[in-house]
C-alpha positions in Angstrom: -139.7 90.7 270.6 -137.0 89.3 268.2 -135.7 85.8 267.8 -132.3 85.1 266.3 -132.2 84.6 262.5 -130.7 81.2 261.7 -128.9 82.4 258.6 -127.5 85.8 259.5 -127.4 85.6 263.3 -129.3 88.9 263.5 -132.4 89.2 265.7 -135.6 88.1 263.8 -138.9 90.0 263.8 -141.3 87.2 264.7 -144.4 89.4 264.7 -143.7 90.4 261.1 -143.7 86.8 260.1 -147.0 86.3 261.9 -148.5 89.3 260.0 -147.3 87.8 256.7 -149.3 84.7 257.6 -152.4 86.8 258.5 -152.2 88.5 255.1 -151.7 85.2 253.3 -154.9 83.8 254.8 -156.8 87.0 253.8 -155.5 86.6 250.2 -157.0 83.1 250.1 -160.3 84.4 251.3 -160.2 87.1 248.7 -159.6 84.6 245.9 -162.5 82.5 247.2 -165.0 85.3 247.2 -163.8 87.0 244.0 -165.6 84.6 241.6 -168.9 85.2 243.4 -168.8 88.9 242.5 -169.8 90.5 239.3 -166.8 92.9 239.2 -164.6 95.1 241.4 -167.5 96.8 243.2 -169.2 93.8 244.9 -166.5 91.4 245.9 -167.0 90.5 249.6 -163.3 90.7 250.5 -163.0 93.8 248.4 -159.4 94.9 249.1 -157.8 91.5 249.7 -155.5 92.0 246.7 -153.7 94.8 248.7 -152.1 92.0 250.7 -149.6 91.7 247.8 -148.6 95.3 248.3 -148.2 94.6 252.0 -146.0 91.6 251.1 -143.8 93.9 249.0 -143.4 96.3 251.9 -142.6 93.6 254.4 -140.1 92.1 251.9 -138.3 95.4 251.5 -138.1 96.0 255.2 -136.8 92.5 255.9 -134.2 92.6 253.0 -132.9 95.9 254.2 -132.7 94.8 257.8 -131.1 91.5 257.0 -128.6 92.5 254.2 -127.9 96.3 254.3 -124.9 96.0 256.6 -123.6 92.7 255.3 -122.4 93.7 251.8 -118.8 93.5 252.9 -119.3 89.7 253.0 -121.7 89.5 250.1 -121.5 89.8 246.3 -124.5 90.4 244.0 -124.3 86.8 242.9 -124.3 85.4 246.5 -127.2 87.6 247.5 -129.3 86.5 244.5 -128.3 82.9 245.1 -129.8 83.2 248.6 -133.0 84.7 247.2 -133.3 81.9 244.7 -132.7 79.3 247.3 -135.5 80.9 249.4 -138.1 81.6 246.8 -137.7 79.1 243.9 -138.4 75.7 245.6 -142.0 76.8 246.3 -142.3 78.4 242.9 -141.5 75.0 241.3 -143.9 73.2 243.6 -146.7 75.7 242.9 -146.3 75.5 239.2 -146.2 71.7 239.3 -149.4 71.5 241.3 -151.0 73.8 238.7 -149.9 71.6 235.9 -151.2 68.4 237.6 -154.6 70.0 238.0 -154.7 71.9 234.7 -156.7 69.5 232.5 -159.2 68.7 235.4 -160.3 72.4 235.5 -161.8 72.3 232.0 -165.0 74.2 232.5 -167.4 76.8 231.2 -165.0 79.6 232.1 -162.0 77.9 230.4 -163.6 75.8 227.6 -160.5 75.4 225.6 -158.4 73.6 228.2 -159.0 70.2 226.7 -157.6 71.4 223.4 -154.2 72.3 224.8 -151.5 69.7 223.7 -149.3 68.2 226.4 -146.2 69.7 224.8 -147.5 73.2 225.3 -148.5 72.5 228.9 -145.0 71.3 229.6 -143.4 74.3 227.9 -145.5 76.7 230.0 -144.6 74.6 233.1 -140.8 74.8 232.4 -141.1 78.6 231.8 -143.0 78.9 235.0 -140.2 77.2 236.9 -138.0 80.1 236.0 -140.7 82.6 237.1 -140.2 84.5 233.8 -143.6 85.6 232.4 -145.3 83.4 229.8 -146.0 85.3 226.5 -149.6 85.8 225.5 -149.1 83.3 222.7 -148.8 80.6 225.4 -151.9 81.6 227.3 -153.2 78.1 227.7 -155.9 78.9 230.2 -157.5 82.0 228.6 -157.1 84.6 231.4 -154.0 86.3 230.0 -152.0 85.4 233.1 -148.2 85.7 233.2 -148.4 82.2 234.8 -151.5 80.2 233.6 -150.6 77.3 235.9 -150.4 79.4 239.1 -151.6 82.9 238.7 -149.9 84.3 241.9 -146.5 83.8 240.2 -146.7 87.3 238.8 -145.9 88.9 242.1 -142.8 86.8 242.5 -141.6 88.0 239.1 -141.8 91.6 240.3 -140.3 90.6 243.7 -137.3 89.3 241.8 -137.0 92.6 239.9 -137.0 94.6 243.1 -134.4 92.3 244.6 -132.2 92.7 241.6 -132.5 96.5 241.5 -131.6 96.5 245.2 -128.6 94.3 244.7 -127.1 96.0 241.7 -127.4 99.6 242.9 -130.2 100.8 245.1 -128.6 99.3 248.2 -125.8 101.9 247.7 -128.1 104.9 247.8 -128.0 107.2 250.7 -131.2 107.6 252.8 -131.8 111.0 251.2 -131.6 109.7 247.6 -133.7 106.6 248.5 -136.2 109.0 250.2 -136.6 111.0 247.0 -137.1 107.9 245.0 -139.7 106.6 247.4 -141.5 109.9 247.4 -141.9 109.9 243.6 -142.8 106.2 243.7 -145.6 107.1 246.1 -146.8 109.8 243.7 -146.8 107.3 240.8 -148.7 104.8 243.0 -151.3 107.3 244.0 -151.7 108.5 240.4 -152.3 104.9 239.3 -154.8 104.2 242.0 -156.8 107.4 241.6 -156.9 107.6 237.8 -157.1 104.0 236.8 -160.3 102.8 235.1 -161.3 100.7 238.1 -160.2 103.2 240.8 -157.8 100.7 242.3 -154.3 99.2 242.0 -155.5 95.8 241.0 -153.5 94.3 238.2 -150.0 93.4 237.2 -150.5 89.8 236.1 -150.5 90.1 232.3 -147.5 90.5 230.0 -148.5 93.7 228.2 -147.3 97.3 228.6 -150.3 98.5 230.7 -150.2 95.5 233.2 -146.4 95.5 233.5 -146.6 99.2 234.4 -149.1 98.4 237.1 -146.9 95.6 238.4 -143.8 97.9 238.5 -145.7 100.7 240.1 -147.2 98.4 242.8 -143.7 97.0 243.5 -141.5 100.1 243.6 -143.1 102.1 246.3 -143.8 99.4 248.9 -140.6 97.5 248.5 -138.3 100.5 248.7 -140.4 102.2 251.3 -139.9 99.1 253.4 -136.2 99.3 252.7 -136.1 103.0 253.8 -138.2 102.2 256.9 -135.7 99.5 258.0 -133.0 102.2 257.8 -134.5 105.2 259.5 -136.7 103.8 262.2 -135.8 102.6 265.7 -138.5 100.2 266.8 -140.1 100.9 270.2 -141.4 98.3 272.7 -145.1 97.8 272.3 -147.2 95.1 274.0 -149.9 93.2 272.2 -148.7 94.7 268.9 -149.4 91.4 267.0 -153.1 91.6 268.0 -153.4 95.3 267.2 -151.6 94.9 263.8 -153.6 91.9 262.8 -156.9 93.7 263.5 -155.8 96.8 261.6 -154.5 94.7 258.7 -157.8 92.8 258.6 -159.9 96.0 258.7 -157.9 97.5 255.8 -158.1 94.4 253.6 -161.8 93.5 254.4 -163.0 97.1 254.0 -165.9 97.3 251.5 -165.5 99.2 248.3 -165.2 103.0 248.8 -167.2 105.4 246.6 -169.1 103.0 244.5 -169.4 103.2 240.7 -170.0 107.0 240.7 -166.8 108.0 242.6 -164.2 105.4 241.7 -161.4 107.9 242.5 -162.4 107.7 246.2 -161.4 104.1 246.3 -158.1 105.0 244.7 -157.5 107.5 247.5 -158.3 104.9 250.1 -155.9 102.4 248.6 -153.2 105.0 248.2 -153.5 105.9 251.9 -153.4 102.2 252.9 -150.3 101.4 250.9 -148.4 104.7 251.5 -149.2 105.3 255.1 -151.1 102.5 256.9 -148.9 99.6 255.8 -145.7 101.2 256.9 -147.3 102.0 260.2 -148.3 98.3 260.6 -144.8 97.1 259.8 -143.3 99.6 262.2 -145.7 98.5 265.0 -145.0 94.9 264.2 -141.2 95.5 264.3 -141.8 97.2 267.7 -143.7 94.3 269.2 -143.0 92.7 272.5 -144.3 89.1 272.7 -145.1 88.2 276.2 -146.4 84.7 275.9 -145.1 81.4 274.5 -148.5 80.9 272.8 -148.1 84.1 270.9 -144.6 83.2 269.8 -145.9 79.8 268.5 -148.8 81.4 266.6 -146.5 84.0 265.0 -143.9 81.3 264.1 -146.5 79.0 262.6 -148.2 81.7 260.6 -144.9 82.9 259.3 -143.7 79.4 258.4 -146.8 78.7 256.3 -147.3 82.1 254.8 -145.1 81.7 251.7 -146.1 78.1 251.0 -149.8 79.0 251.4 -149.5 81.8 248.9 -147.9 79.5 246.4 -150.1 76.4 246.7 -153.6 77.8 247.2 -154.3 79.0 243.7 -154.0 75.7 242.0 -156.8 74.6 244.3 -158.8 77.8 243.7 -158.8 77.0 240.0 -161.0 74.0 240.8 -163.3 76.1 242.9 -163.6 78.8 240.1 -164.3 76.0 237.6 -167.1 74.6 239.8 -168.7 78.0 240.2 -168.6 78.7 236.5 -170.3 75.4 235.8 -173.1 76.3 238.3 -174.4 79.8 237.3 -176.2 81.7 240.0 -174.0 80.2 242.8 -174.2 82.4 245.9 -172.1 82.7 249.0 -174.7 80.5 250.9 -174.1 77.8 248.3 -170.4 78.1 248.0 -169.2 78.6 251.6 -168.8 74.9 252.5 -166.6 74.4 249.4 -164.7 77.7 250.1 -164.1 76.6 253.6 -162.8 73.2 252.4 -160.4 75.0 250.0 -159.2 77.3 252.7 -158.5 74.6 255.2 -157.1 72.3 252.5 -154.8 75.1 251.4 -153.5 75.6 254.9 -152.9 71.9 255.4 -151.2 71.6 252.0 -149.0 74.6 252.8 -147.9 73.0 256.1 -147.2 69.7 254.4 -145.3 71.4 251.6 -143.3 73.3 254.2 -142.2 70.3 256.2 -141.9 67.6 253.5 -140.6 69.7 250.6 -139.7 73.4 251.2 -137.5 73.1 254.3 -135.7 69.9 253.1 -135.0 71.3 249.7 -133.7 74.6 251.1 -131.5 72.8 253.5 -130.1 70.7 250.6 -129.5 73.8 248.4 -127.7 75.6 251.2 -125.5 72.5 251.8 -124.8 72.0 248.2 -124.3 75.7 247.1 -123.8 77.6 250.4 
């Protein structure tokens, strides 16, 4: 079932919004279990980071669906302005929350935080507002993040790159040319996953050659595969698709590590299959969904509404959680779960408050002023 899009007047895929919300919640659970593991092999939510690749594919599908046939009324500048109006308000809030909490996360894992001068914190904050990566010389936390105040900002940086490439040229490509590009992007993705030192696609958040390559590779296939999918598929009419897709997405992202330490490449094969085949299938099924109940509509709408704010506001809270765990060596899941649950629920509530009291009002103001 589709609802009308308020901006474009085109029907809106409500179930895809709901699936974005499901993936965002799984990302939070991944980040909450990650510090309890000793490495890639034993994280409880082992493949949660693949939600980012799912976001990229969803984004490419929605961008293609919403804009591909509207370029007679758009310019590159007006398209990018719309994307900035949509994405940047929450980027600014997420970075601000990270800056507010920064000094309070001084801990065993980040022992030098108290030595960072305020001027350097503010410089990192203002760079973060632009979503441009912070150079390693300004790594004020010590994790070599592109955005030390809100780590998830790295994926927004690559999201913008994909949007710019789409606007300045790829949108003009025929389906055949786009298909060839997507095919080679899939090969590059599979090569990365299977041959990487960790046997996975995890990475992309550091401003160096290797990590930027990972970020670009993780972005190019899913985003432009989503674009191609929006062009070549005709959605069917599937009942209960939201439930089926949510279960499938959760199974994929909660799947334990494949292959172990002896056969890392097997995990790379698994992740390649998920991103290249299963995620497009989920998006197709979600686009084909028929929503039969008002309750399901409300759930999908709520999950969709909070998905982007949740992604941007949860990590400043996770920093506190990681700091607490680092100050209490030997912390187990049995010890941490009440705090993890508190962070999860708090992040969802903060996301909803951010949506209603900040994101939606700011976007309305921007559209009124610049639209």
